A tleap script that builds the chain and sets N, CA, C and O, in Angstrom:
source leaprc.protein.ff14SB
mol = sequence {
  NMET GLY LYS SER THR VAL THR THR LYS ASP
  ASP ALA GLN ALA LEU PHE HIE SER LEU ARG
  SER ALA TYR SER SER THR PRO THR HIE LEU
  LYS ILE ILE ASP LEU TYR VAL LEU PHE ALA
  VAL PHE THR ALA LEU ILE GLN VAL GLY TYR
  MET ALA ILE VAL GLY SER PHE PRO PHE ASN
  SER PHE LEU SER GLY VAL LEU SER CYS VAL
  GLY THR ALA VAL LEU ALA VAL CYS LEU ARG
  ILE GLN VAL ASN LYS GLU ASN LYS GLU PHE
  LYS ASP LEU PRO PRO GLU ARG ALA PHE ALA
  ASP PHE VAL LEU CYS ASN LEU VAL LEU HIE
  LEU VAL ILE MET ASN PHE LEU CGLY
}
set mol.1.N position { 0.819 -1.188 0.000 }
set mol.1.CA position { 0.000 0.000 0.000 }
set mol.1.C position { 0.863 1.252 0.000 }
set mol.1.O position { 0.492 2.256 -0.608 }
set mol.2.N position { 2.004 1.207 0.671 }
set mol.2.CA position { 2.887 2.355 0.716 }
set mol.2.C position { 3.541 2.631 -0.626 }
set mol.2.O position { 3.809 3.782 -0.968 }
set mol.3.N position { 3.799 1.568 -1.389 }
set mol.3.CA position { 4.457 1.731 -2.676 }
set mol.3.C position { 3.553 2.437 -3.682 }
set mol.3.O position { 4.043 3.237 -4.479 }
set mol.4.N position { 2.249 2.165 -3.667 }
set mol.4.CA position { 1.349 2.839 -4.610 }
set mol.4.C position { 1.202 4.316 -4.271 }
set mol.4.O position { 0.986 5.136 -5.164 }
set mol.5.N position { 1.317 4.667 -2.992 }
set mol.5.CA position { 1.253 6.068 -2.594 }
set mol.5.C position { 2.449 6.825 -3.132 }
set mol.5.O position { 2.316 7.954 -3.606 }
set mol.6.N position { 3.629 6.200 -3.061 }
set mol.6.CA position { 4.840 6.832 -3.579 }
set mol.6.C position { 4.742 6.977 -5.092 }
set mol.6.O position { 5.118 8.010 -5.646 }
set mol.7.N position { 4.236 5.945 -5.760 }
set mol.7.CA position { 4.084 5.996 -7.210 }
set mol.7.C position { 3.106 7.095 -7.607 }
set mol.7.O position { 3.357 7.829 -8.563 }
set mol.8.N position { 2.006 7.215 -6.891 }
set mol.8.CA position { 1.025 8.247 -7.185 }
set mol.8.C position { 1.623 9.631 -6.974 }
set mol.8.O position { 1.380 10.543 -7.764 }
set mol.9.N position { 2.396 9.786 -5.923 }
set mol.9.CA position { 3.033 11.076 -5.649 }
set mol.9.C position { 4.043 11.403 -6.745 }
set mol.9.O position { 4.120 12.545 -7.198 }
set mol.10.N position { 4.817 10.407 -7.172 }
set mol.10.CA position { 5.788 10.626 -8.250 }
set mol.10.C position { 5.085 10.964 -9.558 }
set mol.10.O position { 5.539 11.828 -10.308 }
set mol.11.N position { 3.975 10.278 -9.828 }
set mol.11.CA position { 3.212 10.560 -11.043 }
set mol.11.C position { 2.649 11.975 -11.017 }
set mol.11.O position { 2.672 12.672 -12.032 }
set mol.12.N position { 2.147 12.399 -9.868 }
set mol.12.CA position { 1.602 13.749 -9.750 }
set mol.12.C position { 2.691 14.790 -9.940 }
set mol.12.O position { 2.470 15.808 -10.594 }
set mol.13.N position { 3.868 14.541 -9.370 }
set mol.13.CA position { 4.978 15.479 -9.548 }
set mol.13.C position { 5.437 15.523 -11.000 }
set mol.13.O position { 5.763 16.593 -11.514 }
set mol.14.N position { 5.465 14.387 -11.655 }
set mol.14.CA position { 5.871 14.346 -13.062 }
set mol.14.C position { 4.860 15.078 -13.938 }
set mol.14.O position { 5.237 15.793 -14.867 }
set mol.15.N position { 3.586 14.900 -13.640 }
set mol.15.CA position { 2.540 15.590 -14.390 }
set mol.15.C position { 2.647 17.100 -14.186 }
set mol.15.O position { 2.575 17.867 -15.146 }
set mol.16.N position { 2.819 17.520 -12.941 }
set mol.16.CA position { 2.947 18.944 -12.642 }
set mol.16.C position { 4.171 19.532 -13.340 }
set mol.16.O position { 4.104 20.632 -13.888 }
set mol.17.N position { 5.285 18.807 -13.323 }
set mol.17.CA position { 6.507 19.281 -13.969 }
set mol.17.C position { 6.321 19.395 -15.486 }
set mol.17.O position { 6.777 20.365 -16.091 }
set mol.18.N position { 5.660 18.420 -16.099 }
set mol.18.CA position { 5.461 18.470 -17.551 }
set mol.18.C position { 4.502 19.595 -17.934 }
set mol.18.O position { 4.714 20.263 -18.946 }
set mol.19.N position { 3.457 19.813 -17.145 }
set mol.19.CA position { 2.541 20.920 -17.433 }
set mol.19.C position { 3.242 22.263 -17.275 }
set mol.19.O position { 3.039 23.178 -18.074 }
set mol.20.N position { 4.062 22.372 -16.246 }
set mol.20.CA position { 4.778 23.622 -16.007 }
set mol.20.C position { 5.777 23.909 -17.129 }
set mol.20.O position { 5.891 25.047 -17.585 }
set mol.21.N position { 6.497 22.885 -17.570 }
set mol.21.CA position { 7.465 23.097 -18.645 }
set mol.21.C position { 6.763 23.405 -19.970 }
set mol.21.O position { 7.268 24.195 -20.767 }
set mol.22.N position { 5.613 22.791 -20.209 }
set mol.22.CA position { 4.870 23.088 -21.437 }
set mol.22.C position { 4.299 24.504 -21.402 }
set mol.22.O position { 4.276 25.192 -22.423 }
set mol.23.N position { 3.837 24.940 -20.225 }
set mol.23.CA position { 3.251 26.276 -20.118 }
set mol.23.C position { 4.323 27.359 -20.188 }
set mol.23.O position { 4.027 28.493 -20.566 }
set mol.24.N position { 5.549 27.034 -19.835 }
set mol.24.CA position { 6.620 28.042 -19.892 }
set mol.24.C position { 6.916 28.458 -21.327 }
set mol.24.O position { 7.434 29.551 -21.557 }
set mol.25.N position { 6.597 27.609 -22.289 }
set mol.25.CA position { 6.822 27.961 -23.698 }
set mol.25.C position { 5.630 28.684 -24.317 }
set mol.25.O position { 5.662 29.023 -25.499 }
set mol.26.N position { 4.583 28.922 -23.536 }
set mol.26.CA position { 3.410 29.639 -24.037 }
set mol.26.C position { 3.759 31.109 -24.243 }
set mol.26.O position { 4.436 31.702 -23.404 }
set mol.27.N position { 3.308 31.708 -25.350 }
set mol.27.CA position { 3.605 33.130 -25.583 }
set mol.27.C position { 3.020 34.031 -24.491 }
set mol.27.O position { 2.031 33.685 -23.846 }
set mol.28.N position { 3.645 35.179 -24.301 }
set mol.28.CA position { 3.263 36.091 -23.221 }
set mol.28.C position { 1.842 36.606 -23.380 }
set mol.28.O position { 1.124 36.733 -22.388 }
set mol.29.N position { 1.414 36.908 -24.614 }
set mol.29.CA position { 0.064 37.449 -24.781 }
set mol.29.C position { -1.006 36.423 -24.403 }
set mol.29.O position { -2.089 36.800 -23.957 }
set mol.30.N position { -0.718 35.144 -24.575 }
set mol.30.CA position { -1.672 34.117 -24.143 }
set mol.30.C position { -1.678 33.989 -22.620 }
set mol.30.O position { -2.720 33.719 -22.024 }
set mol.31.N position { -0.528 34.180 -21.996 }
set mol.31.CA position { -0.473 34.146 -20.532 }
set mol.31.C position { -1.242 35.318 -19.929 }
set mol.31.O position { -1.866 35.174 -18.878 }
set mol.32.N position { -1.200 36.468 -20.584 }
set mol.32.CA position { -1.964 37.625 -20.105 }
set mol.32.C position { -3.458 37.345 -20.199 }
set mol.32.O position { -4.215 37.687 -19.290 }
set mol.33.N position { -3.879 36.729 -21.288 }
set mol.33.CA position { -5.293 36.369 -21.424 }
set mol.33.C position { -5.680 35.349 -20.354 }
set mol.33.O position { -6.776 35.419 -19.797 }
set mol.34.N position { -4.789 34.407 -20.066 }
set mol.34.CA position { -5.051 33.427 -19.010 }
set mol.34.C position { -5.229 34.097 -17.657 }
set mol.34.O position { -6.111 33.716 -16.888 }
set mol.35.N position { -4.401 35.089 -17.359 }
set mol.35.CA position { -4.548 35.828 -16.103 }
set mol.35.C position { -5.873 36.575 -16.047 }
set mol.35.O position { -6.508 36.646 -14.995 }
set mol.36.N position { -6.284 37.122 -17.166 }
set mol.36.CA position { -7.571 37.825 -17.234 }
set mol.36.C position { -8.732 36.857 -16.970 }
set mol.36.O position { -9.676 37.195 -16.257 }
set mol.37.N position { -8.657 35.670 -17.541 }
set mol.37.CA position { -9.696 34.658 -17.312 }
set mol.37.C position { -9.725 34.256 -15.836 }
set mol.37.O position { -10.795 34.157 -15.235 }
set mol.38.N position { -8.549 34.025 -15.258 }
set mol.38.CA position { -8.496 33.668 -13.837 }
set mol.38.C position { -9.051 34.783 -12.957 }
set mol.38.O position { -9.745 34.514 -11.976 }
set mol.39.N position { -8.749 36.028 -13.302 }
set mol.39.CA position { -9.280 37.161 -12.541 }
set mol.39.C position { -10.803 37.211 -12.621 }
set mol.39.O position { -11.467 37.440 -11.610 }
set mol.40.N position { -11.361 37.000 -13.808 }
set mol.40.CA position { -12.815 37.031 -13.967 }
set mol.40.C position { -13.479 35.900 -13.177 }
set mol.40.O position { -14.497 36.118 -12.521 }
set mol.41.N position { -12.914 34.712 -13.236 }
set mol.41.CA position { -13.475 33.574 -12.498 }
set mol.41.C position { -13.344 33.795 -10.994 }
set mol.41.O position { -14.272 33.500 -10.240 }
set mol.42.N position { -12.195 34.314 -10.552 }
set mol.42.CA position { -11.983 34.598 -9.139 }
set mol.42.C position { -12.977 35.655 -8.639 }
set mol.42.O position { -13.496 35.543 -7.528 }
set mol.43.N position { -13.235 36.668 -9.449 }
set mol.43.CA position { -14.211 37.696 -9.079 }
set mol.43.C position { -15.608 37.094 -8.954 }
set mol.43.O position { -16.354 37.453 -8.043 }
set mol.44.N position { -15.967 36.192 -9.850 }
set mol.44.CA position { -17.271 35.526 -9.757 }
set mol.44.C position { -17.353 34.692 -8.478 }
set mol.44.O position { -18.385 34.685 -7.806 }
set mol.45.N position { -16.277 33.994 -8.142 }
set mol.45.CA position { -16.274 33.189 -6.915 }
set mol.45.C position { -16.390 34.062 -5.669 }
set mol.45.O position { -17.060 33.686 -4.707 }
set mol.46.N position { -15.745 35.217 -5.682 }
set mol.46.CA position { -15.869 36.138 -4.554 }
set mol.46.C position { -17.315 36.609 -4.418 }
set mol.46.O position { -17.830 36.714 -3.305 }
set mol.47.N position { -17.962 36.890 -5.530 }
set mol.47.CA position { -19.357 37.334 -5.485 }
set mol.47.C position { -20.273 36.229 -4.957 }
set mol.47.O position { -21.200 36.503 -4.194 }
set mol.48.N position { -20.019 34.998 -5.355 }
set mol.48.CA position { -20.822 33.880 -4.857 }
set mol.48.C position { -20.586 33.693 -3.366 }
set mol.48.O position { -21.529 33.453 -2.612 }
set mol.49.N position { -19.341 33.800 -2.938 }
set mol.49.CA position { -19.038 33.701 -1.507 }
set mol.49.C position { -19.694 34.813 -0.712 }
set mol.49.O position { -20.226 34.572 0.372 }
set mol.50.N position { -19.662 36.011 -1.232 }
set mol.50.CA position { -20.308 37.148 -0.566 }
set mol.50.C position { -21.815 36.912 -0.448 }
set mol.50.O position { -22.420 37.193 0.586 }
set mol.51.N position { -22.409 36.394 -1.525 }
set mol.51.CA position { -23.845 36.115 -1.505 }
set mol.51.C position { -24.169 35.039 -0.477 }
set mol.51.O position { -25.207 35.108 0.181 }
set mol.52.N position { -23.297 34.047 -0.329 }
set mol.52.CA position { -23.537 32.974 0.631 }
set mol.52.C position { -23.448 33.498 2.062 }
set mol.52.O position { -24.173 33.028 2.939 }
set mol.53.N position { -22.565 34.464 2.305 }
set mol.53.CA position { -22.396 34.999 3.652 }
set mol.53.C position { -23.443 36.051 3.979 }
set mol.53.O position { -24.075 35.989 5.033 }
set mol.54.N position { -23.630 37.006 3.093 }
set mol.54.CA position { -24.481 38.166 3.375 }
set mol.54.C position { -25.923 37.939 2.937 }
set mol.54.O position { -26.850 38.378 3.618 }
set mol.55.N position { -26.121 37.275 1.836 }
set mol.55.CA position { -27.466 37.070 1.308 }
set mol.55.C position { -27.579 37.680 -0.069 }
set mol.55.O position { -26.698 38.415 -0.514 }
set mol.56.N position { -28.658 37.371 -0.729 }
set mol.56.CA position { -28.821 37.827 -2.120 }
set mol.56.C position { -30.071 38.684 -2.250 }
set mol.56.O position { -30.923 38.421 -3.099 }
set mol.57.N position { -30.184 39.717 -1.405 }
set mol.57.CA position { -31.409 40.518 -1.449 }
set mol.57.C position { -31.660 41.121 -2.824 }
set mol.57.O position { -32.704 40.838 -3.411 }
set mol.58.N position { -30.758 41.940 -3.373 }
set mol.58.CA position { -31.033 42.338 -4.762 }
set mol.58.C position { -30.508 41.254 -5.700 }
set mol.58.O position { -29.392 41.345 -6.212 }
set mol.59.N position { -31.331 40.227 -5.917 }
set mol.59.CA position { -30.881 39.049 -6.660 }
set mol.59.C position { -30.474 39.409 -8.081 }
set mol.59.O position { -29.556 38.799 -8.630 }
set mol.60.N position { -31.139 40.389 -8.688 }
set mol.60.CA position { -30.750 40.795 -10.045 }
set mol.60.C position { -29.315 41.322 -10.073 }
set mol.60.O position { -28.574 41.066 -11.022 }
set mol.61.N position { -28.934 42.049 -9.040 }
set mol.61.CA position { -27.568 42.583 -8.991 }
set mol.61.C position { -26.551 41.453 -8.862 }
set mol.61.O position { -25.522 41.452 -9.537 }
set mol.62.N position { -26.848 40.497 -7.992 }
set mol.62.CA position { -25.950 39.352 -7.826 }
set mol.62.C position { -25.838 38.577 -9.137 }
set mol.62.O position { -24.739 38.243 -9.579 }
set mol.63.N position { -26.970 38.298 -9.744 }
set mol.63.CA position { -26.974 37.529 -10.982 }
set mol.63.C position { -26.253 38.278 -12.098 }
set mol.63.O position { -25.517 37.677 -12.880 }
set mol.64.N position { -26.462 39.565 -12.168 }
set mol.64.CA position { -25.784 40.365 -13.196 }
set mol.64.C position { -24.279 40.351 -12.998 }
set mol.64.O position { -23.531 40.215 -13.967 }
set mol.65.N position { -23.825 40.488 -11.769 }
set mol.65.CA position { -22.393 40.485 -11.507 }
set mol.65.C position { -21.747 39.162 -11.857 }
set mol.65.O position { -20.694 39.127 -12.494 }
set mol.66.N position { -22.372 38.078 -11.444 }
set mol.66.CA position { -21.793 36.754 -11.715 }
set mol.66.C position { -21.831 36.450 -13.213 }
set mol.66.O position { -20.855 35.945 -13.769 }
set mol.67.N position { -22.943 36.752 -13.859 }
set mol.67.CA position { -23.035 36.486 -15.302 }
set mol.67.C position { -22.074 37.369 -16.093 }
set mol.67.O position { -21.557 36.954 -17.130 }
set mol.68.N position { -21.836 38.574 -15.610 }
set mol.68.CA position { -20.858 39.445 -16.261 }
set mol.68.C position { -19.463 38.833 -16.185 }
set mol.68.O position { -18.735 38.812 -17.178 }
set mol.69.N position { -19.094 38.338 -15.012 }
set mol.69.CA position { -17.771 37.720 -14.844 }
set mol.69.C position { -17.633 36.453 -15.667 }
set mol.69.O position { -16.627 36.254 -16.348 }
set mol.70.N position { -18.631 35.605 -15.607 }
set mol.70.CA position { -18.562 34.339 -16.345 }
set mol.70.C position { -18.595 34.593 -17.853 }
set mol.70.O position { -17.849 33.965 -18.604 }
set mol.71.N position { -19.449 35.504 -18.295 }
set mol.71.CA position { -19.515 35.831 -19.719 }
set mol.71.C position { -18.218 36.413 -20.239 }
set mol.71.O position { -17.772 36.075 -21.336 }
set mol.72.N position { -17.611 37.290 -19.451 }
set mol.72.CA position { -16.334 37.869 -19.840 }
set mol.72.C position { -15.252 36.795 -19.902 }
set mol.72.O position { -14.413 36.811 -20.803 }
set mol.73.N position { -15.266 35.865 -18.953 }
set mol.73.CA position { -14.282 34.780 -18.972 }
set mol.73.C position { -14.459 33.900 -20.208 }
set mol.73.O position { -13.479 33.497 -20.834 }
set mol.74.N position { -15.696 33.607 -20.553 }
set mol.74.CA position { -15.955 32.776 -21.739 }
set mol.74.C position { -15.487 33.488 -23.001 }
set mol.74.O position { -14.877 32.873 -23.876 }
set mol.75.N position { -15.772 34.785 -23.096 }
set mol.75.CA position { -15.329 35.535 -24.267 }
set mol.75.C position { -13.801 35.621 -24.331 }
set mol.75.O position { -13.224 35.596 -25.419 }
set mol.76.N position { -13.152 35.720 -23.186 }
set mol.76.CA position { -11.690 35.760 -23.164 }
set mol.76.C position { -11.097 34.409 -23.584 }
set mol.76.O position { -10.071 34.364 -24.262 }
set mol.77.N position { -11.735 33.330 -23.186 }
set mol.77.CA position { -11.274 32.008 -23.638 }
set mol.77.C position { -11.417 31.891 -25.155 }
set mol.77.O position { -10.545 31.336 -25.825 }
set mol.78.N position { -12.510 32.410 -25.687 }
set mol.78.CA position { -12.693 32.403 -27.145 }
set mol.78.C position { -11.614 33.242 -27.828 }
set mol.78.O position { -11.091 32.856 -28.873 }
set mol.79.N position { -11.280 34.397 -27.230 }
set mol.79.CA position { -10.198 35.219 -27.773 }
set mol.79.C position { -8.882 34.455 -27.748 }
set mol.79.O position { -8.115 34.505 -28.710 }
set mol.80.N position { -8.616 33.746 -26.650 }
set mol.80.CA position { -7.371 32.989 -26.539 }
set mol.80.C position { -7.299 31.908 -27.611 }
set mol.80.O position { -6.240 31.679 -28.195 }
set mol.81.N position { -8.407 31.253 -27.869 }
set mol.81.CA position { -8.430 30.214 -28.899 }
set mol.81.C position { -8.153 30.817 -30.272 }
set mol.81.O position { -7.439 30.225 -31.081 }
set mol.82.N position { -8.717 31.994 -30.532 }
set mol.82.CA position { -8.567 32.596 -31.854 }
set mol.82.C position { -7.177 33.171 -32.094 }
set mol.82.O position { -6.703 33.150 -33.230 }
set mol.83.N position { -6.503 33.687 -31.058 }
set mol.83.CA position { -5.185 34.301 -31.282 }
set mol.83.C position { -4.031 33.318 -31.088 }
set mol.83.O position { -2.872 33.679 -31.296 }
set mol.84.N position { -4.334 32.091 -30.696 }
set mol.84.CA position { -3.293 31.078 -30.527 }
set mol.84.C position { -2.770 30.643 -31.895 }
set mol.84.O position { -3.528 30.171 -32.742 }
set mol.85.N position { -1.470 30.810 -32.093 }
set mol.85.CA position { -0.868 30.475 -33.393 }
set mol.85.C position { -0.889 28.981 -33.683 }
set mol.85.O position { -0.858 28.579 -34.847 }
set mol.86.N position { -0.941 28.157 -32.648 }
set mol.86.CA position { -0.938 26.707 -32.850 }
set mol.86.C position { -2.300 26.179 -33.285 }
set mol.86.O position { -2.407 25.042 -33.743 }
set mol.87.N position { -3.334 26.991 -33.145 }
set mol.87.CA position { -4.683 26.589 -33.537 }
set mol.87.C position { -4.840 26.844 -35.030 }
set mol.87.O position { -4.877 27.996 -35.464 }
set mol.88.N position { -4.930 25.797 -35.802 }
set mol.88.CA position { -4.986 25.918 -37.267 }
set mol.88.C position { -6.381 26.295 -37.767 }
set mol.88.O position { -6.535 26.687 -38.924 }
set mol.89.N position { -7.385 26.181 -36.919 }
set mol.89.CA position { -8.755 26.478 -37.352 }
set mol.89.C position { -8.947 27.964 -37.638 }
set mol.89.O position { -9.744 28.327 -38.503 }
set mol.90.N position { -8.222 28.831 -36.918 }
set mol.90.CA position { -8.365 30.273 -37.087 }
set mol.90.C position { -7.098 30.897 -37.672 }
set mol.90.O position { -6.769 32.040 -37.355 }
set mol.91.N position { -6.390 30.162 -38.518 }
set mol.91.CA position { -5.122 30.656 -39.047 }
set mol.91.C position { -5.305 31.863 -39.963 }
set mol.91.O position { -4.400 32.691 -40.069 }
set mol.92.N position { -6.453 31.981 -40.625 }
set mol.92.CA position { -6.688 33.106 -41.533 }
set mol.92.C position { -7.249 34.334 -40.832 }
set mol.92.O position { -7.382 35.390 -41.451 }
set mol.93.N position { -7.580 34.212 -39.556 }
set mol.93.CA position { -8.170 35.320 -38.799 }
set mol.93.C position { -7.056 36.147 -38.156 }
set mol.93.O position { -6.307 35.631 -37.327 }
set mol.94.N position { -6.939 37.428 -38.529 }
set mol.94.CA position { -5.898 38.247 -37.897 }
set mol.94.C position { -6.214 38.513 -36.427 }
set mol.94.O position { -7.385 38.593 -36.058 }
set mol.95.N position { -5.198 38.651 -35.588 }
set mol.95.CA position { -5.428 38.880 -34.156 }
set mol.95.C position { -6.207 40.167 -33.885 }
set mol.95.O position { -6.948 40.246 -32.905 }
set mol.96.N position { -6.046 41.177 -34.746 }
set mol.96.CA position { -6.779 42.422 -34.569 }
set mol.96.C position { -8.280 42.208 -34.730 }
set mol.96.O position { -9.083 42.801 -34.010 }
set mol.97.N position { -8.648 41.360 -35.676 }
set mol.97.CA position { -10.059 41.052 -35.900 }
set mol.97.C position { -10.622 40.268 -34.712 }
set mol.97.O position { -11.751 40.513 -34.285 }
set mol.98.N position { -9.842 39.333 -34.181 }
set mol.98.CA position { -10.278 38.563 -33.017 }
set mol.98.C position { -10.474 39.483 -31.817 }
set mol.98.O position { -11.439 39.327 -31.069 }
set mol.99.N position { -9.566 40.440 -31.627 }
set mol.99.CA position { -9.707 41.378 -30.515 }
set mol.99.C position { -10.909 42.300 -30.724 }
set mol.99.O position { -11.615 42.614 -29.765 }
set mol.100.N position { -11.150 42.735 -31.953 }
set mol.100.CA position { -12.321 43.571 -32.236 }
set mol.100.C position { -13.612 42.802 -31.952 }
set mol.100.O position { -14.560 43.364 -31.405 }
set mol.101.N position { -13.651 41.534 -32.319 }
set mol.101.CA position { -14.813 40.693 -31.997 }
set mol.101.C position { -15.000 40.579 -30.487 }
set mol.101.O position { -16.124 40.649 -29.989 }
set mol.102.N position { -13.896 40.405 -29.762 }
set mol.102.CA position { -13.931 40.310 -28.305 }
set mol.102.C position { -14.501 41.586 -27.690 }
set mol.102.O position { -15.356 41.523 -26.807 }
set mol.103.N position { -14.035 42.726 -28.146 }
set mol.103.CA position { -14.515 44.009 -27.610 }
set mol.103.C position { -15.986 44.208 -27.942 }
set mol.103.O position { -16.756 44.624 -27.076 }
set mol.104.N position { -16.392 43.924 -29.169 }
set mol.104.CA position { -17.788 44.097 -29.565 }
set mol.104.C position { -18.709 43.161 -28.773 }
set mol.104.O position { -19.770 43.583 -28.313 }
set mol.105.N position { -18.315 41.913 -28.614 }
set mol.105.CA position { -19.135 40.958 -27.851 }
set mol.105.C position { -19.202 41.346 -26.376 }
set mol.105.O position { -20.240 41.163 -25.739 }
set mol.106.N position { -18.110 41.881 -25.822 }
set mol.106.CA position { -18.143 42.364 -24.444 }
set mol.106.C position { -19.085 43.544 -24.302 }
set mol.106.O position { -19.799 43.661 -23.306 }
set mol.107.N position { -19.087 44.414 -25.293 }
set mol.107.CA position { -19.996 45.562 -25.271 }
set mol.107.C position { -21.449 45.094 -25.274 }
set mol.107.O position { -22.262 45.586 -24.491 }
set mol.108.N position { -21.775 44.151 -26.143 }
set mol.108.CA position { -23.140 43.612 -26.193 }
set mol.108.C position { -23.488 42.905 -24.884 }
set mol.108.O position { -24.584 43.081 -24.351 }
set mol.109.N position { -22.557 42.108 -24.369 }
set mol.109.CA position { -22.792 41.399 -23.113 }
set mol.109.C position { -23.101 42.379 -21.971 }
set mol.109.O position { -24.046 42.173 -21.210 }
set mol.110.N position { -22.317 43.418 -21.862 }
set mol.110.CA position { -22.521 44.345 -20.757 }
set mol.110.C position { -23.732 45.252 -20.966 }
set mol.110.O position { -24.313 45.726 -19.989 }
set mol.111.N position { -24.118 45.500 -22.189 }
set mol.111.CA position { -25.385 46.215 -22.424 }
set mol.111.C position { -26.560 45.356 -21.968 }
set mol.111.O position { -27.501 45.866 -21.360 }
set mol.112.N position { -26.513 44.077 -22.251 }
set mol.112.CA position { -27.574 43.160 -21.793 }
set mol.112.C position { -27.578 43.089 -20.274 }
set mol.112.O position { -28.643 43.090 -19.656 }
set mol.113.N position { -26.408 43.027 -19.671 }
set mol.113.CA position { -26.309 42.948 -18.204 }
set mol.113.C position { -26.854 44.230 -17.568 }
set mol.113.O position { -27.563 44.164 -16.564 }
set mol.114.N position { -26.536 45.376 -18.132 }
set mol.114.CA position { -27.054 46.643 -17.593 }
set mol.114.C position { -28.578 46.707 -17.731 }
set mol.114.O position { -29.268 47.236 -16.860 }
set mol.115.N position { -29.081 46.170 -18.816 }
set mol.115.CA position { -30.539 46.129 -19.000 }
set mol.115.C position { -31.183 45.200 -17.984 }
set mol.115.O position { -32.284 45.467 -17.501 }
set mol.116.N position { -30.495 44.104 -17.658 }
set mol.116.CA position { -31.039 43.146 -16.689 }
set mol.116.C position { -31.045 43.713 -15.282 }
set mol.116.O position { -31.876 43.324 -14.461 }
set mol.117.N position { -30.121 44.635 -14.993 }
set mol.117.CA position { -30.092 45.249 -13.665 }
set mol.117.C position { -31.399 45.995 -13.365 }
set mol.117.O position { -31.838 46.057 -12.216 }
set mol.118.N position { -31.995 46.543 -14.383 }
set mol.118.CA position { -33.275 47.199 -14.178 }
set mol.118.C position { -33.228 48.628 -14.212 }
set mol.118.O position { -34.257 49.283 -14.050 }
savepdb mol mol.pdb
quit
């Protein structure tokens, strides 16, 4: 039983090391997008935690905030997919066009969210 625990620990360390070495070769602009996605998800989690502690009296406000964070994170993931050079599906799409789509979709998303606030 002790030997399988050591093997599992070694496997986990090897997996972590391989993921870390693969991510170190990721371009900087993709890492910035990744940080933006993590920030949006973290903000949504903070809002959910706040709602769990304090309550959700203006439920529309809570829902708008969380949906804004999640929607922005989803759009940022789509931007990351489109500007990734290794993704051959969007090879003909210039990064400027992908960013313009991201900005326009964020504008529409936040207009809908502001309308939902009431």
